[in-house]
C-alpha positions as CSV (number, residue, x, y, z in Angstrom):
1,M,104.9,104.5,18.1
2,T,105.8,101.7,16.6
3,T,107.1,98.4,17.6
4,T,109.7,95.8,16.5
5,T,108.7,92.9,15.7
6,P,110.5,89.6,16.6
7,K,112.3,87.1,13.6
8,P,112.1,83.9,14.9
9,D,113.6,81.1,12.7
10,R,110.3,80.1,10.4
11,S,112.1,77.6,7.9
12,Q,110.8,74.4,9.6
13,P,109.5,73.0,12.9
14,I,112.3,71.9,14.6
15,W,110.1,69.1,16.2
16,V,106.9,67.4,14.9
17,P,104.8,65.3,17.0
18,D,104.7,61.3,15.8
19,P,100.8,61.3,15.3
20,D,100.8,57.6,17.2
21,Q,102.4,59.0,20.4
22,A,100.1,62.2,19.9
23,R,96.9,60.3,19.9
24,A,98.4,58.1,22.9
25,S,98.5,61.4,25.2
26,T,96.2,62.4,27.7
27,L,95.3,65.3,25.7
28,A,93.8,63.3,22.9
29,D,91.8,61.3,25.4
30,F,90.8,64.8,26.7
31,S,89.9,65.8,23.6
32,S,87.3,63.1,22.7
33,F,86.3,63.3,26.5
34,A,85.1,67.0,25.7
35,D,83.7,66.3,22.4
36,E,81.6,63.6,23.9
37,R,80.3,64.9,27.4
38,F,80.5,68.9,26.4
39,A,80.0,68.9,22.9
40,A,83.1,70.9,22.1
41,G,82.9,70.3,18.5
42,V,86.3,69.0,17.9
43,E,86.4,65.6,15.8
44,N,89.9,65.5,15.5
45,P,91.8,65.0,18.8
46,L,94.7,66.0,17.4
47,D,93.5,69.4,16.6
48,Y,95.0,71.4,19.0
49,T,93.5,75.1,17.6
50,G,90.0,73.7,17.5
51,L,90.3,72.5,21.2
52,W,92.2,75.6,22.4
53,T,89.3,77.5,20.6
54,W,86.5,75.6,22.4
55,S,88.2,76.1,25.8
56,T,88.5,79.6,25.5
57,E,85.2,80.7,24.1
58,H,83.4,78.3,26.4
59,I,85.8,78.3,30.0
60,A,82.9,77.1,32.0
61,D,82.3,74.1,30.2
62,F,86.4,73.7,29.8
63,W,87.2,73.9,33.6
64,E,83.9,71.6,34.2
65,A,85.3,69.2,31.7
66,V,88.8,69.1,33.7
67,W,86.7,68.8,37.0
68,T,85.3,66.0,35.5
69,F,88.0,64.4,33.6
70,F,90.5,64.0,36.6
71,G,87.8,63.1,38.4
72,I,88.3,65.4,41.6
73,H,86.4,65.2,44.1
74,S,84.0,67.6,46.1
75,H,82.9,66.9,49.6
76,T,79.8,68.9,48.7
77,P,77.7,69.5,45.3
78,Y,78.8,72.8,43.4
79,T,76.3,75.0,42.0
80,N,77.9,76.4,38.9
81,A,81.4,75.6,37.3
82,L,81.7,79.5,36.9
83,T,79.1,82.0,38.5
84,E,80.9,85.3,36.7
85,E,83.4,85.8,34.0
86,T,84.6,88.8,35.8
87,M,87.8,90.1,36.8
88,P,89.1,90.3,39.4
89,G,86.3,88.2,41.5
90,A,85.8,85.2,39.3
91,Q,83.9,83.0,41.2
92,W,84.4,78.8,40.7
93,F,82.4,75.8,41.7
94,S,80.5,77.9,44.3
95,G,79.7,75.4,46.9
96,S,82.3,72.6,46.4
97,T,84.7,71.8,49.0
98,V,87.9,69.7,48.4
99,N,91.3,69.6,49.7
100,Y,94.5,69.5,47.2
101,A,96.4,67.1,49.4
102,E,94.2,64.8,49.3
103,Y,93.8,64.5,45.6
104,A,97.5,64.5,45.8
105,L,97.6,61.7,47.9
106,T,94.9,59.5,47.6
107,N,95.6,57.1,44.7
108,E,96.4,53.3,44.4
109,H,100.3,53.9,44.4
110,T,101.9,51.8,47.5
111,D,105.7,51.1,47.0
112,S,106.5,53.1,44.1
113,P,108.5,56.1,44.3
114,A,106.2,59.7,45.0
115,L,110.0,61.5,45.8
116,I,113.5,61.1,44.6
117,C,116.0,63.8,46.2
118,I,119.2,64.0,45.4
119,Q,121.7,66.2,47.2
120,E,125.1,68.2,45.9
121,D,127.3,65.6,47.3
122,R,124.9,62.7,45.8
123,R,123.4,61.1,48.7
124,E,120.2,59.8,47.4
125,T,116.5,59.7,49.3
126,T,113.8,58.0,47.7
127,V,110.1,58.6,49.6
128,T,107.3,56.1,48.6
129,W,103.9,57.1,48.6
130,T,102.9,54.5,51.4
131,E,105.9,56.6,53.1
132,L,104.8,60.0,51.8
133,R,101.3,59.7,53.0
134,S,102.3,58.2,56.4
135,R,104.5,61.1,56.9
136,V,102.3,63.7,55.7
137,A,99.5,62.0,58.2
138,A,101.8,62.1,61.0
139,L,103.2,65.7,60.3
140,A,98.9,66.9,60.1
141,V,98.5,65.5,64.0
142,T,101.8,67.2,65.1
143,L,100.2,70.4,63.8
144,R,96.8,69.5,65.1
145,Q,98.6,69.0,68.3
146,Y,100.0,72.1,68.6
147,G,96.8,73.8,67.6
148,V,96.9,75.1,64.1
149,A,93.4,74.8,62.4
150,Q,92.3,75.8,59.0
151,G,93.4,79.5,58.0
152,D,96.4,79.1,60.5
153,R,100.0,79.8,58.5
154,V,102.9,77.2,58.5
155,V,105.8,78.4,57.5
156,G,109.5,76.8,55.9
157,Y,112.8,77.9,55.7
158,L,114.1,75.1,53.7
159,P,116.2,73.3,51.1
160,P,113.6,71.9,48.1
161,G,113.6,68.4,49.4
162,Q,111.2,65.7,51.1
163,H,111.1,68.0,54.1
164,A,109.2,71.2,52.3
165,V,106.9,69.0,50.6
166,I,105.6,66.7,53.6
167,G,105.3,70.3,55.4
168,F,103.7,71.5,52.7
169,L,101.2,68.8,52.0
170,A,100.8,68.4,56.0
171,A,99.7,71.9,56.4
172,A,97.1,71.9,53.2
173,S,95.7,68.9,54.4
174,I,94.6,70.5,57.3
175,G,93.4,73.9,55.6
176,A,96.7,75.6,57.1
177,I,98.3,78.1,54.6
178,W,102.1,77.1,53.9
179,S,104.4,79.5,52.4
180,Q,108.4,79.1,52.3
181,C,111.7,80.5,51.5
182,A,114.9,78.6,50.4
183,Q,117.7,79.1,52.9
184,D,120.2,81.2,50.5
185,F,117.8,84.5,52.0
186,A,119.1,86.6,54.7
187,A,117.1,86.6,58.1
188,T,115.9,90.4,57.0
189,A,114.5,89.0,53.9
190,V,112.7,86.1,55.6
191,I,111.2,88.6,58.2
192,D,109.8,90.2,55.5
193,R,108.0,87.8,53.8
194,F,106.9,85.7,56.8
195,G,106.5,88.5,59.1
196,Q,103.5,89.9,56.8
197,L,101.8,86.3,57.5
198,E,102.3,85.9,61.3
199,P,102.7,82.1,61.0
200,T,102.4,80.0,64.1
201,V,105.2,77.0,63.2
202,L,107.9,77.2,61.8
203,I,109.4,74.3,60.1
204,A,113.9,75.0,59.3
205,A,116.6,73.7,58.3
206,D,120.3,74.1,60.1
207,G,122.0,74.4,56.9
208,Y,122.5,73.6,53.1
209,S,125.2,73.0,50.7
210,Y,125.8,74.7,47.1
211,N,128.5,75.1,44.8
212,G,130.6,72.3,47.2
213,R,130.3,74.5,50.2
214,H,128.6,74.1,53.4
215,Y,126.5,76.9,54.3
216,D,125.5,77.1,58.5
217,R,122.0,79.3,59.1
218,R,122.0,78.6,62.8
219,D,122.5,82.3,63.3
220,E,119.9,83.5,60.6
221,L,117.4,80.7,62.2
222,A,117.7,82.2,65.7
223,T,117.3,85.6,64.3
224,I,114.2,84.6,62.5
225,R,112.7,82.8,65.4
226,R,113.3,86.2,67.4
227,G,111.7,88.3,64.4
228,L,108.6,85.9,64.2
229,P,106.8,86.7,67.8
230,T,103.6,84.6,66.3
231,V,105.6,81.7,66.3
232,E,104.7,79.3,68.9
233,H,106.5,76.1,67.5
234,T,109.7,75.4,65.8
235,I,110.2,71.9,64.2
236,V,114.0,71.6,62.9
237,V,115.3,69.7,60.3
238,D,118.9,68.7,61.7
239,H,121.0,68.4,58.5
240,H,124.3,69.1,60.2
241,T,123.9,70.3,63.7
242,P,121.8,69.2,66.6
243,D,121.6,72.8,68.0
244,A,120.2,74.5,65.1
245,F,120.1,78.0,67.4
246,A,123.4,78.5,68.0
247,G,123.4,78.0,71.6
248,E,119.8,79.4,72.6
249,K,117.3,77.3,74.1
250,Y,113.8,77.1,73.1
251,T,111.2,74.7,75.0
252,D,108.9,74.8,71.7
253,V,111.5,73.6,69.5
254,I,111.7,69.8,68.4
255,Q,113.4,67.6,65.7
256,W,111.9,66.7,62.3
257,N,111.7,63.3,63.7
258,E,110.0,63.6,66.6
259,A,107.2,65.2,64.4
260,V,106.8,62.8,61.4
261,D,107.9,59.3,62.9
262,F,105.1,57.7,64.2
263,D,102.0,55.6,62.6
264,A,98.8,57.9,61.8
265,V,96.2,57.8,59.3
266,P,95.4,60.5,56.9
267,N,92.7,63.3,57.7
268,F,92.3,65.6,55.1
269,T,90.1,68.8,56.1
270,P,87.3,69.8,53.3
271,V,87.7,73.6,52.5
272,P,85.9,75.7,50.4
273,F,87.2,75.6,46.5
274,D,88.8,79.5,46.9
275,H,90.3,78.6,50.0
276,P,94.0,79.8,50.6
277,L,96.3,76.9,50.0
278,W,99.8,79.1,49.6
279,V,101.5,82.2,49.6
280,L,103.9,83.1,46.8
281,F,106.1,86.1,47.4
282,S,107.0,88.7,44.3
283,S,110.8,89.3,44.4
284,G,110.6,92.3,46.7
285,T,112.8,94.1,44.2
286,T,111.3,97.3,44.7
287,G,109.3,97.0,47.9
288,L,108.3,95.0,50.4
289,P,107.4,91.6,48.8
290,K,103.6,91.4,47.9
291,G,102.3,88.1,49.0
292,I,99.8,86.3,46.4
293,V,97.6,83.9,47.7
294,H,96.1,81.0,45.3
295,S,93.5,79.0,46.3
296,H,93.2,74.7,46.9
297,G,90.5,74.3,44.0
298,G,92.4,76.9,41.6
299,V,95.7,75.7,41.7
300,L,94.3,72.1,41.5
301,L,92.3,72.6,38.3
302,S,95.4,74.8,36.6
303,L,98.1,72.6,37.2
304,L,96.2,69.3,36.4
305,S,95.6,71.2,33.0
306,L,99.3,72.2,32.8
307,L,100.7,68.8,34.2
308,G,98.4,66.3,33.1
309,L,97.5,67.7,29.5
310,H,100.1,69.8,27.9
311,M,103.1,68.0,29.9
312,D,101.6,64.9,29.6
313,L,102.4,64.0,32.9
314,R,101.0,60.1,34.4
315,S,101.9,57.6,36.6
316,G,105.3,56.5,35.7
317,D,106.7,59.6,34.6
318,R,109.2,61.0,36.2
319,L,109.4,65.1,36.3
320,F,113.2,66.9,37.3
321,W,112.7,70.3,37.2
322,Y,115.6,72.0,38.6
323,T,114.5,75.0,41.1
324,S,115.0,76.0,44.6
325,T,112.1,76.6,47.4
326,N,112.1,80.4,46.4
327,W,110.0,80.1,42.5
328,M,107.1,78.6,41.6
329,M,108.5,75.8,39.6
330,W,108.6,73.7,43.2
331,N,105.2,74.0,43.5
332,V,105.0,73.2,40.0
333,V,107.0,70.2,40.7
334,V,105.7,68.8,43.9
335,S,102.1,69.4,41.7
336,S,103.5,66.5,39.6
337,L,102.2,64.5,42.4
338,L,98.6,65.0,41.4
339,T,99.1,63.1,38.1
340,G,101.0,60.1,40.1
341,A,104.2,60.8,38.4
342,T,107.2,61.0,40.7
343,A,108.6,64.4,41.7
344,V,112.6,64.5,41.4
345,I,114.3,66.8,43.6
346,Y,117.8,68.2,43.6
347,D,119.2,70.2,46.1
348,G,122.2,71.8,44.9
349,S,124.1,73.9,42.0
350,P,123.4,72.7,38.5
351,T,127.1,73.6,37.5
352,F,128.7,71.3,40.5
353,P,130.9,69.5,40.2
354,D,130.2,70.4,36.3
355,A,127.8,71.4,33.8
356,G,126.6,67.8,33.2
357,T,124.7,67.7,37.0
358,L,121.1,67.8,35.7
359,W,121.8,65.6,32.9
360,R,123.6,62.7,35.0
361,I,120.5,62.9,37.3
362,A,118.1,63.0,34.3
363,D,120.1,59.7,32.9
364,T,120.6,57.9,36.5
365,H,116.8,58.4,37.2
366,D,115.3,57.9,34.1
367,V,113.9,61.1,33.6
368,T,110.7,61.5,31.3
369,F,110.7,65.7,31.5
370,L,113.6,67.6,32.0
371,G,113.0,71.2,33.0
372,T,115.2,74.2,33.7
373,S,115.9,77.7,32.6
374,P,117.6,79.3,29.0
375,G,120.4,80.3,31.4
376,H,121.6,76.7,32.0
377,L,120.9,75.4,28.4
378,Q,123.3,78.3,27.7
379,A,126.0,77.5,30.2
380,C,125.9,74.1,28.6
381,E,126.5,74.9,24.9
382,R,129.3,77.6,26.4
383,A,131.1,74.6,27.9
384,A,130.9,72.2,24.8
385,L,128.8,69.9,26.8
386,V,127.0,67.4,24.5
387,P,124.4,65.5,26.5
388,K,123.4,62.8,24.2
389,D,127.3,61.3,24.3
390,N,128.0,61.7,27.5
391,F,124.4,60.5,29.4
392,D,121.8,57.7,28.7
393,L,118.7,59.9,28.1
394,S,116.7,57.4,26.5
395,S,113.9,58.0,28.9
396,L,113.5,61.7,28.2
397,R,110.8,62.8,25.9
398,T,110.5,66.6,26.7
399,I,112.5,69.2,28.2
400,G,111.3,72.4,29.8
401,S,112.7,75.8,29.8
402,T,111.2,78.7,31.6
403,G,112.2,82.0,33.8
404,S,113.3,84.4,30.6
405,T,113.5,84.0,26.7
406,L,114.8,80.9,25.4
407,P,116.6,82.0,21.9
408,A,116.1,80.0,18.8
409,A,119.6,79.1,18.6
410,S,118.9,76.9,22.0
411,Y,116.3,75.0,20.0
412,H,119.0,74.1,17.7
413,W,121.5,73.3,20.6
414,V,119.0,71.2,22.6
415,H,118.1,69.0,18.9
416,D,121.5,68.6,17.8
417,N,123.5,67.9,21.3
418,V,120.4,66.3,23.2
419,G,118.7,64.6,21.1
420,A,116.1,65.3,17.5
421,H,113.5,63.4,19.5
422,I,113.0,65.4,22.3
423,Q,110.2,67.9,22.2
424,L,111.6,71.4,23.7
425,S,108.5,73.5,25.8
426,S,109.6,76.8,26.3
427,T,106.8,78.0,28.9
428,T,105.4,81.8,30.0
429,G,103.8,82.3,33.3
430,G,104.8,83.1,36.6
431,T,104.1,83.2,40.2
432,D,101.2,85.7,39.8
433,A,99.4,82.7,38.7
434,V,101.4,79.6,39.0
435,T,100.7,78.0,36.0
436,A,101.5,78.7,32.3
437,F,100.2,81.4,29.8
438,A,101.9,79.8,26.9
439,C,103.8,76.1,26.5
440,S,103.5,73.6,23.9
441,A,101.2,70.3,23.8
442,P,102.1,66.9,22.7
443,T,100.3,67.7,19.3
444,T,101.7,70.8,18.5
445,P,105.1,71.0,16.7
446,V,108.0,73.2,17.9
447,W,109.5,76.1,15.8
448,P,113.0,78.0,16.9
449,G,112.0,80.8,19.3
450,E,108.7,80.3,19.6
451,L,106.3,78.9,22.3
452,S,103.7,76.3,20.6
453,A,100.7,77.3,21.9
454,R,99.0,79.5,24.3
455,G,97.4,77.6,27.2
456,L,94.4,75.5,27.2
457,G,91.6,78.1,29.0
458,I,93.8,80.8,28.6
459,A,92.3,83.6,26.9
460,M,95.7,85.2,26.1
461,E,96.2,87.4,23.4
462,A,98.7,90.5,22.3
463,W,97.2,94.2,22.7
464,D,97.8,97.7,21.2
465,G,98.3,100.7,24.2
466,D,94.4,101.2,23.0
467,G,93.0,97.8,23.7
468,H,93.1,96.7,20.7
469,P,94.2,92.4,19.8
470,L,97.3,92.7,17.2
471,L,98.4,89.5,15.0
472,G,101.9,89.1,14.4
473,E,102.7,92.2,15.6
474,V,104.2,93.1,19.1
475,G,101.7,93.8,22.0
476,E,101.2,93.9,25.5
477,L,100.4,90.1,27.0
478,V,97.1,90.3,28.2
479,I,94.5,87.5,29.7
480,T,90.7,88.5,28.5
481,K,89.1,86.2,30.7
482,P,89.3,84.8,34.0
483,V,91.9,81.1,34.9
484,P,91.1,79.7,38.4
485,S,94.6,79.4,39.9
486,M,94.5,83.3,39.3
487,P,95.3,85.2,42.9
488,V,92.2,85.0,45.0
489,F,93.9,88.2,47.0
490,F,96.8,89.7,47.9
491,W,97.6,89.0,51.4
492,N,97.4,92.7,53.7
493,D,95.1,94.2,51.0
494,P,91.6,94.1,52.7
495,D,89.8,96.4,50.0
496,G,91.7,94.6,46.6
497,Q,93.3,97.9,45.4
498,R,97.1,96.3,45.6
499,Y,95.5,93.4,43.4
500,H,93.5,95.7,41.1
501,D,96.6,98.0,40.3
502,A,98.9,95.1,39.9
503,Y,97.3,93.7,36.9
504,F,93.8,95.3,36.2
505,A,94.8,99.4,36.2
506,H,95.8,99.5,32.5
507,Y,92.7,97.8,30.8
508,P,89.7,97.4,33.3
509,G,88.7,94.3,33.5
510,V,91.7,92.9,31.8
511,W,94.8,91.0,33.3
512,R,97.9,92.7,32.0
513,H,100.9,91.0,32.3
514,G,103.6,93.1,32.0
515,D,105.1,90.9,29.3
516,W,105.7,92.1,25.4
517,V,104.4,89.0,22.9
518,A,103.6,88.4,19.3
519,I,101.1,86.1,19.1
520,S,101.0,84.2,15.2
521,T,98.0,83.5,12.8
522,G,98.6,79.8,13.8
523,G,98.4,80.6,17.6
524,S,102.5,80.1,18.6
525,V,104.0,82.9,20.2
526,V,107.2,84.7,20.7
527,M,108.4,86.0,23.8
528,N,109.7,89.6,23.7
529,G,110.6,91.0,27.0
530,R,109.2,92.5,30.1
531,S,107.0,95.4,29.0
532,D,107.9,97.5,32.0
533,S,111.9,97.4,30.9
534,T,111.2,98.4,27.1
535,L,113.5,100.5,25.3
536,N,112.0,103.4,24.0
537,R,114.5,104.8,21.1
538,H,113.2,107.9,19.0
539,G,109.7,106.9,19.6
540,V,110.1,103.3,18.7
541,R,109.9,100.5,21.6
542,L,112.7,97.7,21.6
543,G,112.3,94.1,23.0
544,S,115.6,93.5,25.2
545,S,115.2,89.7,24.7
546,E,116.2,90.0,21.0
547,I,119.4,91.8,21.9
548,Y,120.0,89.5,24.4
549,Q,119.4,86.5,21.8
550,A,121.8,88.3,19.7
551,V,124.7,89.2,21.9
552,E,124.9,85.9,23.8
553,K,125.7,83.6,21.2
554,L,128.9,85.2,21.4
555,P,131.1,82.7,23.0
556,Q,133.3,85.7,24.6
557,I,130.0,86.8,26.3
558,V,128.5,85.2,29.7
559,E,125.4,87.6,29.8
560,S,124.3,90.8,29.3
561,L,121.9,93.5,30.3
562,I,120.4,96.7,28.3
563,V,118.6,99.6,29.9
564,G,117.6,102.6,28.0
565,V,117.8,105.8,30.6
566,D,116.2,109.1,29.9
567,E,118.8,111.9,30.6
568,S,118.1,115.2,32.3
569,E,119.6,116.9,29.8
570,G,116.5,115.0,27.4
571,S,119.0,112.8,25.8
572,Y,118.4,109.2,25.4
573,W,121.2,106.8,26.5
574,M,121.0,103.0,25.8
575,P,124.2,101.0,27.2
576,L,124.7,97.5,26.6
577,F,126.7,95.7,30.2
578,V,128.7,92.7,29.2
579,V,130.1,90.0,31.5
580,L,132.8,88.3,29.9
581,A,134.1,85.1,29.7
582,D,137.2,84.1,31.4
583,G,140.6,85.8,29.7
584,I,138.4,87.8,27.5
585,E,138.8,91.6,27.1
586,L,136.9,94.2,26.0
587,D,138.8,95.6,23.2
588,D,137.6,97.9,19.6
589,N,137.2,94.5,17.6
590,L,135.1,93.0,20.1
591,V,133.0,95.8,20.6
592,A,132.6,95.9,16.8
593,E,131.2,92.1,16.8
594,I,128.9,93.0,19.2
595,R,127.6,95.5,17.2
596,T,127.4,93.5,14.0
597,I,125.4,90.7,15.2
598,I,122.8,93.0,17.1
599,R,122.6,94.9,13.5
600,T,122.0,92.1,11.7
601,Q,120.5,89.7,13.7
602,A,118.1,92.5,15.4
603,S,118.0,96.2,13.7
604,P,120.3,98.8,13.6
605,R,118.0,100.8,15.8
606,H,118.8,98.2,18.7
607,V,122.5,98.5,18.4
608,P,123.8,100.3,21.8
609,D,125.3,103.9,22.4
610,E,128.0,102.2,24.4
611,V,129.1,98.6,25.5
612,I,130.6,98.0,28.5
613,A,132.0,95.2,30.9
614,V,131.5,94.6,33.9
615,R,132.2,92.1,36.6
616,S,128.8,90.2,37.0
617,L,125.2,91.3,36.8
618,P,122.4,91.1,39.9
619,H,119.7,89.1,39.6
620,T,116.2,88.7,41.6
621,R,116.8,85.2,43.7
622,T,115.0,83.7,41.0
623,G,117.7,84.5,38.5
624,K,115.7,87.1,36.8
625,K,117.3,90.6,35.2
626,I,116.4,93.6,37.0
627,E,116.4,95.9,34.2
628,V,113.7,98.8,35.7
629,P,115.7,98.8,39.4
630,L,119.4,99.2,37.6
631,K,117.7,101.7,35.2
632,R,116.6,103.9,38.2
633,I,119.7,103.5,39.5
634,L,121.6,105.3,36.4
635,Q,119.3,107.9,36.4
636,G,120.4,108.7,39.7
637,A,117.7,106.8,42.1
638,A,119.5,105.7,45.2
639,R,119.9,102.1,45.4
640,D,117.6,101.4,48.8
641,D,115.0,103.7,47.7
642,V,114.4,101.2,44.4
643,L,114.9,98.0,45.7
644,S,115.4,95.6,48.3
645,I,119.1,94.5,48.6
646,D,118.4,91.4,50.4
647,S,116.5,90.1,47.3
648,I,119.7,90.1,45.3
649,D,121.7,87.2,44.7
650,D,125.1,89.9,44.4
651,A,124.6,93.1,45.9
652,A,128.4,94.3,44.9
653,A,126.9,93.6,41.6
654,V,124.3,96.6,42.1
655,D,127.0,98.6,43.5
656,Q,128.6,98.8,40.1
657,F,126.0,100.4,38.8
658,V,125.8,103.1,41.3
659,T,129.6,103.7,40.5
660,L,128.7,104.2,36.7
661,G,125.6,106.5,37.4
662,N,127.4,108.7,39.4
663,A,130.6,109.1,37.1
664,R,127.8,109.4,33.9
665,R,126.0,111.9,35.7
666,S,129.2,114.0,36.7
667,A,130.7,113.8,33.3
668,L,127.1,115.6,31.7
669,A,127.4,118.0,34.5
670,T,131.0,118.9,33.7
671,P,131.0,121.9,31.1
672,T,132.8,121.2,27.9
673,T,135.8,123.4,26.7
674,P,135.0,125.4,23.8
């Protein structure tokens, strides 16, 4: 079986690091430190390839260097940085006791901002480091008074602002386990997740605003409260209505201010390195969401490497990554506190009242690192926005993008319309390991359509089906050595079978991530879509991302989705579904234009059998396309057998595919008249 290879723009790098700025980076300091203290053999601190090679060939030394360089404090001595390199089951820093919240909140900052929280109506709240420590300490006292102890679960049904941050840090400070859902989740979806954890405390807001509209969640809160019988206490964030439970009265409900508005001294509980910090949930599109458990020490190490070394965040920086509490990027944003940076958090629509919203926030708050998604950047391009002409982005040095593949055209758009001085960092990783497998670094150039480098300490390779490494060819993204932030276990998976099957069943002892990827001889990375949604036309595997990158350049196309359907009579049908811009019709001329751009920018094999206009496309709650469930629906599977409708942002969009699939199969079953 052959595989198509991606064709990134390799004419010249679109961004090259300034040598003086690169030498002033934390990464360069770390490289010199690793060479001096751990004999890394990297004499030039700007030699990223050499540093990456050492970090993956000597992973125990690398992660111990990260531990030492960032001054992680253990209340008890550890024996070894890494006991075994096995996956799953690697043991990191055995004997150590740490606390994520203690590291995040123990620093020299006082009255400078730790959090800047912005609501859609432009109301803002700034929380200083002193205020953050005080409120976390007070809420921890409240939780202890409720009987919450190490290992108990505290959950939040909250917008992404200060209340979620304080709730998480307070739970972590006492060794409790945190989990959360955004408020656009229906009550049943929340119960599907939180019910697995059997939490004792619920922190919830009574409503939220999005895209200019207020959403009252009082009824959902009442349903959630009834659906979680283990919850003994509820803390209500009163955004809009004093009675958050629509007339139902509970003696165990208090308002947020009662839980945090008193003086308290921080008191952190030391926990073992691998003690659970939080539970993140999979999308749940194909069944009950999986509870993915990460540890205090693992998250602390991996995110210090990502945020401190790769993203070069430090005291004085401001990180603003648009996210909701449903997405692991919220956890990354909060973890910017580990570096002393300020977390800028926005609660609202990224395009309300217009496409300039995120850029306006970056301007107003002197953001140094702005994170977003390919979809948002493409929406700005379609809106003909030129941020450099409309906003003062002189503080901005880096733009991050993740969530899906970033096309080469978006690199050029950022360069031309945001600023040539800005480093564009496309990133891949995920909820599974809550870090980046490939991203950029202050010392690496940026090529259009490529991720600059594999992450430090990340032994990432592309493998063929037989487990052979590939260079310059598309293969399965695998991680061959353990990473501290890999899950310690899945919730309710006592024998570890679900965890094993999720990552290690295909290549024993090696993490298979489920993405197609190509790695160049120079170490840069090109993503080629999900391997479980790969198109397979006559034995040739085709990546869907190449088609999306071509089609979505057309101004007439808002979004697209392609699937390959194995049909009952043995044929293979590869339709392309498109959402059209306002006022556009799918006529023969547009279909021809779509086919031509795919043929010329991907290959003739990528050209779809049919182009079909749909009103909208469904996504997971974190904005990802759901090719596999839609493919199965088109093949005849019942909608509710292949996805949980509560995990989807637009149920009506799914029903379009049910109708299309029924019509397609009916037409195929009807005998043709000779």
